[in-house]
C-alpha positions as CSV (number, residue, x, y, z in Angstrom):
1,X,82.2,-11.7,-16.0
2,X,81.6,-12.4,-19.7
3,X,79.9,-9.0,-20.1
4,X,82.8,-7.2,-18.6
5,X,85.3,-9.1,-20.8
6,X,83.3,-8.3,-23.9
7,X,83.0,-4.6,-22.9
8,X,86.7,-4.4,-22.3
9,X,87.6,-5.9,-25.7
10,X,85.2,-3.6,-27.5
11,X,86.5,-0.4,-25.7
12,X,90.1,-1.4,-26.1
13,X,89.7,-2.2,-29.8
14,X,88.0,1.0,-30.5
15,X,90.6,3.0,-28.5
16,X,93.5,1.4,-30.3
17,X,91.8,2.0,-33.7
18,X,91.1,5.6,-32.8
19,X,94.7,6.1,-31.6
20,X,96.0,4.8,-34.9
21,X,93.7,7.0,-36.9
22,X,94.8,10.1,-34.9
23,X,98.3,9.6,-36.4
24,X,97.2,8.3,-39.8
25,X,94.5,10.8,-40.7
26,X,95.5,13.4,-43.3
27,X,92.8,15.9,-42.2
28,X,93.7,17.4,-38.8
29,X,90.1,17.9,-37.9
30,X,89.5,14.2,-38.3
31,X,92.5,13.6,-36.1
32,X,91.0,15.6,-33.3
33,X,87.7,13.8,-33.6
34,X,89.4,10.4,-33.4
35,X,91.3,11.8,-30.4
36,X,88.0,12.5,-28.7
37,X,86.8,9.0,-29.5
38,X,90.0,7.5,-28.0
39,X,89.6,9.6,-24.9
40,X,86.0,8.4,-24.4
41,X,86.9,4.8,-24.8
42,X,89.8,5.1,-22.4
43,X,87.5,6.7,-19.9
44,X,85.2,3.7,-20.3
45,X,88.1,1.4,-19.5
46,X,88.9,3.4,-16.4
47,X,85.3,3.2,-15.2
48,X,85.3,-0.6,-16.0
49,X,88.3,-0.9,-13.7
50,X,86.6,0.9,-10.8
51,X,88.4,4.2,-11.2
52,X,85.4,6.3,-12.0
53,X,87.0,9.5,-10.9
54,X,89.8,9.2,-13.5
55,X,87.2,8.3,-16.2
56,X,85.1,11.4,-15.5
57,X,88.1,13.7,-15.2
58,X,89.3,12.3,-18.6
59,X,86.0,13.2,-20.2
60,X,85.5,16.6,-18.5
61,X,89.1,17.9,-18.8
62,X,90.5,16.3,-22.0
63,X,87.4,15.8,-24.1
64,X,85.6,18.9,-22.8
65,X,88.5,21.3,-22.8
66,X,91.7,20.1,-24.4
67,X,90.3,18.4,-27.5
68,X,87.8,21.2,-28.1
69,X,90.7,23.7,-27.8
70,X,92.7,21.7,-30.4
71,X,89.7,21.8,-32.7
72,X,89.2,25.6,-32.4
73,X,92.9,26.3,-32.9
74,X,93.1,24.1,-36.0
75,X,90.0,25.7,-37.5
76,X,90.9,29.3,-36.6
77,X,94.5,29.3,-37.6
78,X,93.9,27.5,-40.9
79,X,97.4,26.0,-40.8
80,X,99.0,24.7,-44.0
81,X,99.8,21.2,-43.0
82,X,101.3,20.4,-46.4
83,X,104.1,22.8,-45.6
84,X,104.6,21.3,-42.2
85,X,104.8,17.7,-43.6
86,X,107.7,18.7,-45.9
87,X,110.1,18.5,-43.0
88,X,108.9,15.1,-41.9
89,X,111.7,13.1,-43.6
90,X,114.3,15.5,-42.2
91,X,113.3,14.7,-38.6
92,X,112.3,11.0,-39.2
93,X,115.7,9.6,-37.9
94,X,115.5,11.5,-34.7
95,X,111.8,10.5,-34.2
96,X,112.7,6.8,-34.9
97,X,115.5,7.0,-32.4
98,X,113.2,8.4,-29.7
99,X,110.6,5.7,-30.5
100,X,113.2,3.0,-30.2
101,X,114.3,4.3,-26.8
102,X,110.7,4.4,-25.5
103,X,110.0,0.9,-26.8
104,X,113.1,-0.4,-25.1
105,X,112.0,1.2,-21.8
106,X,108.5,-0.3,-22.1
107,X,110.1,-3.8,-22.8
108,X,112.4,-3.4,-19.8
109,X,109.5,-2.6,-17.5
110,X,107.4,-5.5,-18.8
111,X,110.4,-7.8,-18.5
112,X,110.9,-6.7,-14.9
113,X,107.4,-7.5,-14.0
114,X,107.6,-11.0,-15.6
115,X,111.0,-11.8,-14.0
116,X,110.2,-10.4,-10.5
117,X,106.4,-10.1,-10.1
118,X,106.8,-9.7,-6.3
119,X,108.5,-6.3,-6.9
120,X,105.3,-4.6,-7.7
121,X,103.9,-5.4,-4.3
122,X,106.2,-2.8,-2.8
123,X,104.3,-0.1,-4.6
124,X,100.8,-1.5,-4.1
125,X,98.0,1.0,-3.7
126,X,96.5,1.7,-0.3
127,X,93.3,-0.3,0.1
128,X,90.0,1.6,-0.1
129,X,88.1,1.5,3.2
130,X,84.7,-0.1,3.3
131,X,81.8,2.2,2.5
132,X,83.9,4.6,0.5
133,X,83.9,5.0,-3.3
134,X,87.0,5.6,-5.4
135,X,86.3,9.3,-5.5
136,X,85.8,9.7,-1.8
137,X,89.0,7.8,-1.0
138,X,91.0,9.8,-3.5
139,X,89.6,13.1,-2.1
140,X,90.5,12.1,1.5
141,X,94.0,11.0,0.4
142,X,94.7,14.2,-1.5
143,X,93.4,16.6,1.2
144,X,95.0,14.8,4.2
145,X,98.3,13.0,3.4
146,X,99.2,14.9,0.3
147,X,97.6,18.3,1.0
148,X,100.9,20.2,0.7
149,X,101.9,18.6,-2.5
150,X,98.5,19.2,-3.9
151,X,98.7,22.9,-3.0
152,X,102.2,23.1,-4.5
153,X,100.9,21.7,-7.7
154,X,98.2,24.3,-7.7
155,X,100.7,27.1,-7.2
156,X,102.9,25.8,-10.0
157,X,99.9,25.8,-12.4
158,X,99.0,29.3,-11.2
159,X,102.5,30.6,-12.0
160,X,102.4,28.9,-15.4
161,X,99.1,30.6,-16.2
162,X,100.4,34.0,-15.1
163,X,103.5,33.5,-17.2
164,X,101.5,32.6,-20.3
165,X,99.4,35.7,-19.9
166,X,102.4,37.9,-19.4
167,X,104.1,36.5,-22.5
168,X,101.0,36.9,-24.5
169,X,100.4,40.6,-23.5
170,X,104.0,41.7,-23.8
171,X,104.6,44.9,-25.7
172,X,105.5,44.3,-29.4
173,X,106.0,46.7,-32.2
174,X,103.5,46.8,-35.0
175,X,100.7,45.3,-32.9
176,X,97.6,47.4,-32.5
177,X,95.9,47.1,-29.1
178,X,92.4,48.1,-28.0
179,X,92.4,51.2,-25.8
180,X,89.1,51.5,-24.0
181,X,89.8,55.0,-22.7
182,X,90.4,56.3,-26.3
183,X,87.2,54.7,-27.4
184,X,85.2,56.3,-24.6
185,X,86.6,59.8,-25.3
186,X,85.8,59.8,-29.0
187,X,83.3,62.4,-30.2
188,X,80.7,62.1,-33.0
189,X,82.4,64.8,-35.1
190,X,85.6,62.7,-35.2
191,X,83.9,59.6,-36.5
192,X,80.8,60.7,-38.4
193,X,80.8,62.8,-41.5
194,X,77.6,63.9,-43.3
195,X,77.8,64.6,-47.0
196,X,75.1,65.8,-49.3
197,X,75.2,63.7,-52.4
198,X,73.7,65.2,-55.6
199,X,71.0,63.2,-57.3
200,X,72.5,60.8,-59.9
201,X,76.1,61.2,-58.7
202,X,78.3,59.3,-56.4
203,X,80.4,60.7,-53.5
């Protein structure tokens, strides 16, 4: 029990520190690295609670795909973040208002739990049958009781992916595209020119 408590406090402390550094870091690359650190520690907390499936999904999907994508986008686009920060004060009141609303919602939820703790029992999770792990129970639940909702979510993601591809490949003026057929039909005479250069002179 003591080892679990010590592990929880270590992972939680590092996760909170990494979350703060994601926002406070001036270098966007450092922010992404701190984001990866926060994901890994939160995954450790999930595994500590017995939800190993969520912890592994967090590492595989977010650390292995989303955070790495953020890193590549930041490094490839070479964004000028000084220019982006100039409008920070302009939108600071709106951001503060949204933050206050979110904080009030969190306090209302926490206050509801402290006032009426029996209310959470209405939404208690289904017990895991004996002999099944968390991953097995979640898989059986998704592919039996919620199979139609699961398939609908997959269709929505498929439509979103197709929409993103269509928007990316829409025809725009001034954008040169690769045409494989033109490249295959090209002849040597159209691309290669042989010149005889006199000795001691340039072309």
